[in-house]
VMD Tcl script that builds the backbone (N, CA, C; Angstrom):
set m [mol new atoms 237]
animate dup $m
set s [atomselect $m all]
$s set {name element resname resid chain x y z} {
  {N N MET 1 A -2.650 20.804 13.510}
  {CA C MET 1 A -0.743 21.043 13.161}
  {C C MET 1 A 0.477 20.620 12.816}
  {N N SER 2 A 0.675 21.256 11.606}
  {CA C SER 2 A 1.283 20.488 10.455}
  {C C SER 2 A 2.793 20.899 11.726}
  {N N ARG 3 A 3.912 19.616 10.780}
  {CA C ARG 3 A 5.183 19.893 11.740}
  {C C ARG 3 A 6.017 19.548 10.494}
  {N N ALA 4 A 7.279 20.048 10.208}
  {CA C ALA 4 A 8.283 20.271 9.092}
  {C C ALA 4 A 9.511 19.099 9.356}
  {N N VAL 5 A 9.753 18.742 8.774}
  {CA C VAL 5 A 11.011 17.302 9.437}
  {C C VAL 5 A 11.609 17.348 8.649}
  {N N SER 6 A 13.304 17.033 8.274}
  {CA C SER 6 A 13.963 17.458 7.309}
  {C C SER 6 A 14.363 15.748 7.492}
  {N N VAL 7 A 14.854 15.481 6.275}
  {CA C VAL 7 A 15.431 14.238 6.134}
  {C C VAL 7 A 16.368 14.022 4.774}
  {N N ARG 8 A 17.269 13.249 5.254}
  {CA C ARG 8 A 18.510 12.969 4.003}
  {C C ARG 8 A 18.293 11.708 3.350}
  {N N LEU 9 A 18.183 12.168 2.091}
  {CA C LEU 9 A 17.818 10.844 0.942}
  {C C LEU 9 A 18.759 9.909 0.412}
  {N N ASP 10 A 19.349 9.100 0.385}
  {CA C ASP 10 A 20.365 8.541 -0.550}
  {C C ASP 10 A 19.913 8.800 -1.868}
  {N N ASP 11 A 20.589 8.203 -2.268}
  {CA C ASP 11 A 20.363 8.122 -4.107}
  {C C ASP 11 A 18.837 6.949 -4.383}
  {N N GLU 12 A 18.500 6.030 -3.727}
  {CA C GLU 12 A 17.644 4.965 -4.133}
  {C C GLU 12 A 16.859 5.699 -3.599}
  {N N VAL 13 A 16.241 6.357 -2.710}
  {CA C VAL 13 A 14.807 6.884 -2.174}
  {C C VAL 13 A 14.768 8.036 -2.771}
  {N N GLN 14 A 15.995 8.974 -3.381}
  {CA C GLN 14 A 15.708 10.143 -4.156}
  {C C GLN 14 A 14.835 9.758 -5.460}
  {N N ARG 15 A 15.559 8.638 -5.955}
  {CA C ARG 15 A 15.074 8.085 -7.343}
  {C C ARG 15 A 13.601 7.415 -7.529}
  {N N ALA 16 A 12.730 6.783 -5.962}
  {CA C ALA 16 A 11.890 6.559 -5.449}
  {C C ALA 16 A 10.646 7.836 -5.139}
  {N N LEU 17 A 11.526 8.806 -4.799}
  {CA C LEU 17 A 10.518 10.033 -4.326}
  {C C LEU 17 A 10.428 10.732 -6.095}
  {N N ASN 18 A 11.260 10.626 -6.496}
  {CA C ASN 18 A 11.214 11.132 -8.442}
  {C C ASN 18 A 10.074 10.657 -9.315}
  {N N THR 19 A 10.044 9.109 -9.113}
  {CA C THR 19 A 9.727 8.536 -9.516}
  {C C THR 19 A 7.712 8.733 -9.006}
  {N N LEU 20 A 7.589 9.180 -7.640}
  {CA C LEU 20 A 6.140 9.138 -7.094}
  {C C LEU 20 A 5.791 10.642 -7.271}
  {N N GLU 21 A 6.958 11.584 -7.775}
  {CA C GLU 21 A 6.462 13.073 -7.694}
  {C C GLU 21 A 6.301 13.166 -10.012}
  {N N ALA 22 A 6.610 12.169 -10.491}
  {CA C ALA 22 A 6.384 12.260 -11.909}
  {C C ALA 22 A 4.942 11.764 -11.867}
  {N N SER 23 A 4.490 10.915 -10.937}
  {CA C SER 23 A 3.117 10.285 -11.158}
  {C C SER 23 A 2.017 11.630 -10.470}
  {N N GLY 24 A 2.828 12.638 -10.481}
  {CA C GLY 24 A 1.485 13.757 -10.597}
  {C C GLY 24 A 1.703 14.397 -8.431}
  {N N MET 25 A 1.926 13.724 -7.791}
  {CA C MET 25 A 2.409 14.175 -6.367}
  {C C MET 25 A 2.805 14.933 -6.268}
  {N N SER 26 A 2.336 15.920 -5.355}
  {CA C SER 26 A 3.728 16.252 -4.554}
  {C C SER 26 A 4.810 16.095 -3.699}
  {N N ARG 27 A 5.494 16.584 -3.347}
  {CA C ARG 27 A 6.641 16.126 -2.656}
  {C C ARG 27 A 6.407 15.768 -1.219}
  {N N SER 28 A 5.590 16.712 -0.874}
  {CA C SER 28 A 4.958 16.418 0.985}
  {C C SER 28 A 3.774 15.037 0.857}
  {N N GLU 29 A 3.022 15.522 -0.578}
  {CA C GLU 29 A 2.211 14.296 -0.664}
  {C C GLU 29 A 3.012 12.865 -0.267}
  {N N ALA 30 A 4.083 12.897 -1.509}
  {CA C ALA 30 A 4.673 11.457 -1.569}
  {C C ALA 30 A 4.813 11.207 -0.098}
  {N N ILE 31 A 5.649 11.969 0.335}
  {CA C ILE 31 A 6.182 11.827 1.348}
  {C C ILE 31 A 5.667 11.075 2.488}
  {N N ARG 32 A 4.282 11.975 3.119}
  {CA C ARG 32 A 3.391 11.733 3.660}
  {C C ARG 32 A 2.476 10.481 3.467}
  {N N ARG 33 A 2.506 10.207 2.213}
  {CA C ARG 33 A 1.515 9.010 1.961}
  {C C ARG 33 A 2.664 7.435 2.058}
  {N N SER 34 A 3.680 8.082 1.965}
  {CA C SER 34 A 4.715 6.729 1.842}
  {C C SER 34 A 4.589 6.551 3.626}
  {N N ILE 35 A 4.849 7.340 4.608}
  {CA C ILE 35 A 4.900 7.358 5.971}
  {C C ILE 35 A 3.851 6.834 6.309}
  {N N LEU 36 A 2.676 7.036 5.725}
  {CA C LEU 36 A 1.438 6.228 6.173}
  {C C LEU 36 A 1.237 4.747 5.499}
  {N N ASP 37 A 1.473 4.432 4.252}
  {CA C ASP 37 A 1.628 3.540 4.177}
  {C C ASP 37 A 2.457 2.356 4.892}
  {N N ALA 38 A 3.689 2.745 4.953}
  {CA C ALA 38 A 4.663 2.003 6.052}
  {C C ALA 38 A 3.955 1.433 7.423}
  {N N ALA 39 A 3.361 2.499 7.558}
  {CA C ALA 39 A 2.635 2.193 9.061}
  {C C ALA 39 A 1.878 1.533 8.693}
  {N N SER 40 A 0.772 1.562 8.248}
  {CA C SER 40 A -0.088 0.486 7.936}
  {C C SER 40 A 0.425 -0.746 8.112}
  {N N ALA 41 A 1.718 -0.921 6.647}
  {CA C ALA 41 A 1.796 -2.004 6.311}
  {C C ALA 41 A 2.245 -2.710 7.976}
  {N N LEU 42 A 2.782 -2.108 8.844}
  {CA C LEU 42 A 3.755 -2.508 9.738}
  {C C LEU 42 A 2.296 -3.028 10.887}
  {N N ARG 43 A 1.264 -2.532 10.454}
  {CA C ARG 43 A 0.435 -2.779 11.406}
  {C C ARG 43 A -0.573 -3.925 11.346}
  {N N ARG 44 A -0.155 -3.802 10.007}
  {CA C ARG 44 A -1.020 -5.602 9.079}
  {C C ARG 44 A -0.218 -6.466 9.589}
  {N N LYS 45 A 1.157 -6.445 9.746}
  {CA C LYS 45 A 2.160 -7.189 10.321}
  {C C LYS 45 A 2.497 -7.858 11.920}
  {N N GLU 46 A 2.131 -7.020 12.246}
  {CA C GLU 46 A 1.557 -6.917 14.024}
  {C C GLU 46 A 0.322 -8.041 14.093}
  {N N ALA 47 A -0.785 -7.391 13.266}
  {CA C ALA 47 A -1.967 -8.327 13.118}
  {C C ALA 47 A -1.502 -9.505 12.917}
  {N N LEU 48 A -1.440 -9.715 11.400}
  {CA C LEU 48 A -0.731 -11.370 11.067}
  {C C LEU 48 A -0.057 -11.820 12.261}
  {N N ARG 49 A 0.752 -11.184 12.614}
  {CA C ARG 49 A 1.882 -11.959 13.997}
  {C C ARG 49 A 0.806 -12.352 15.070}
  {N N ALA 50 A -0.032 -11.807 15.356}
  {CA C ALA 50 A -1.050 -11.797 16.383}
  {C C ALA 50 A -2.309 -12.741 15.865}
  {N N GLU 51 A -2.700 -12.580 15.074}
  {CA C GLU 51 A -3.700 -14.207 14.252}
  {C C GLU 51 A -2.628 -15.042 14.609}
  {N N VAL 52 A -1.621 -15.784 14.194}
  {CA C VAL 52 A -0.906 -17.003 14.018}
  {C C VAL 52 A -0.387 -17.414 15.009}
  {N N ALA 53 A -0.283 -16.265 16.204}
  {CA C ALA 53 A -0.091 -17.138 17.630}
  {C C ALA 53 A -0.802 -17.464 18.133}
  {N N ALA 54 A -2.181 -16.259 17.925}
  {CA C ALA 54 A -3.778 -17.190 18.835}
  {C C ALA 54 A -4.184 -18.526 17.893}
  {N N LEU 55 A -3.925 -19.015 16.490}
  {CA C LEU 55 A -3.798 -20.355 15.773}
  {C C LEU 55 A -3.316 -21.074 16.888}
  {N N GLU 56 A -1.715 -20.853 16.336}
  {CA C GLU 56 A -0.941 -21.922 17.202}
  {C C GLU 56 A -0.832 -21.769 18.558}
  {N N ALA 57 A -1.441 -20.950 19.560}
  {CA C ALA 57 A -2.411 -21.174 20.255}
  {C C ALA 57 A -3.449 -21.899 20.527}
  {N N ASP 58 A -4.278 -22.484 19.578}
  {CA C ASP 58 A -6.047 -22.967 19.685}
  {C C ASP 58 A -5.038 -24.814 19.390}
  {N N GLU 59 A -5.146 -25.077 20.295}
  {CA C GLU 59 A -5.211 -26.644 20.314}
  {C C GLU 59 A -6.193 -27.384 19.297}
  {N N GLU 60 A -6.926 -26.953 19.754}
  {CA C GLU 60 A -8.457 -28.079 18.418}
  {C C GLU 60 A -7.960 -27.275 17.424}
  {N N ASP 61 A -7.577 -26.453 16.167}
  {CA C ASP 61 A -7.292 -26.159 15.318}
  {C C ASP 61 A -5.850 -26.646 15.366}
  {N N ARG 62 A -4.787 -26.559 15.776}
  {CA C ARG 62 A -3.894 -27.418 16.075}
  {C C ARG 62 A -3.945 -28.985 15.384}
  {N N HIS 63 A -5.385 -29.993 16.190}
  {CA C HIS 63 A -5.416 -30.895 15.827}
  {C C HIS 63 A -5.637 -31.427 14.446}
  {N N GLU 64 A -6.786 -30.128 14.226}
  {CA C GLU 64 A -7.746 -30.571 12.509}
  {C C GLU 64 A -6.506 -30.208 11.795}
  {N N MET 65 A -5.314 -29.513 12.086}
  {CA C MET 65 A -4.462 -29.116 11.075}
  {C C MET 65 A -3.450 -30.347 10.572}
  {N N GLN 66 A -3.462 -31.190 12.251}
  {CA C GLN 66 A -2.984 -32.435 11.286}
  {C C GLN 66 A -3.445 -33.835 11.224}
  {N N ALA 67 A -4.534 -33.216 11.080}
  {CA C ALA 67 A -5.813 -34.432 10.934}
  {C C ALA 67 A -5.575 -34.186 9.153}
  {N N VAL 68 A -5.992 -32.858 8.837}
  {CA C VAL 68 A -5.593 -32.558 7.152}
  {C C VAL 68 A -4.553 -33.037 6.829}
  {N N ALA 69 A -3.525 -32.520 7.188}
  {CA C ALA 69 A -1.831 -33.027 6.795}
  {C C ALA 69 A -2.363 -34.614 6.924}
  {N N SER 70 A -2.315 -35.101 7.499}
  {CA C SER 70 A -2.225 -36.521 7.241}
  {C C SER 70 A -3.284 -37.591 6.700}
  {N N LEU 71 A -4.510 -36.889 6.221}
  {CA C LEU 71 A -5.370 -37.101 5.482}
  {C C LEU 71 A -4.405 -36.834 3.800}
  {N N MET 72 A -4.309 -35.730 3.584}
  {CA C MET 72 A -3.495 -35.627 2.560}
  {C C MET 72 A -2.218 -36.184 2.354}
  {N N GLU 73 A -1.685 -36.141 3.197}
  {CA C GLU 73 A -0.604 -37.013 2.919}
  {C C GLU 73 A -1.008 -39.478 2.566}
  {N N SER 74 A -1.961 -39.129 3.403}
  {CA C SER 74 A -2.718 -40.587 2.640}
  {C C SER 74 A -2.478 -40.670 1.688}
  {N N LEU 75 A -3.551 -39.015 1.073}
  {CA C LEU 75 A -4.160 -39.605 -0.766}
  {C C LEU 75 A -3.140 -39.217 -1.528}
  {N N ARG 76 A -2.026 -38.741 -1.233}
  {CA C ARG 76 A -0.725 -38.953 -1.990}
  {C C ARG 76 A -0.190 -39.936 -1.752}
  {N N ALA 77 A -0.222 -40.500 -0.747}
  {CA C ALA 77 A 0.611 -41.990 -1.250}
  {C C ALA 77 A -0.460 -43.006 -1.650}
  {N N SER 78 A -1.352 -42.965 -1.676}
  {CA C SER 78 A -2.158 -43.810 -2.122}
  {C C SER 78 A -2.062 -44.188 -3.631}
  {N N ARG 79 A -1.611 -43.081 -4.439}
  {CA C ARG 79 A -1.483 -42.666 -6.419}
  {C C ARG 79 A -0.763 -44.209 -6.186}
}
mol reanalyze $m
mol bondsrecalc $m
mol representation Tube
mol addrep $m
């Protein structure tokens, strides 16, 4: 089921929409694609945040990162 949506566009968004339309997309297609792309980017950010939180909570991984950082620092210092 399709639903109509009304939105006010500022100049910047209108120019972006014009660019998408100039590439051959219909206005509706450009708006739908932009909404889907924005939602996908948000999901990726949330997944990345969850992954970072899991890594930060992994005590063994944190110790390994510290060991690697110490090794790299010792190699840099010995130049």
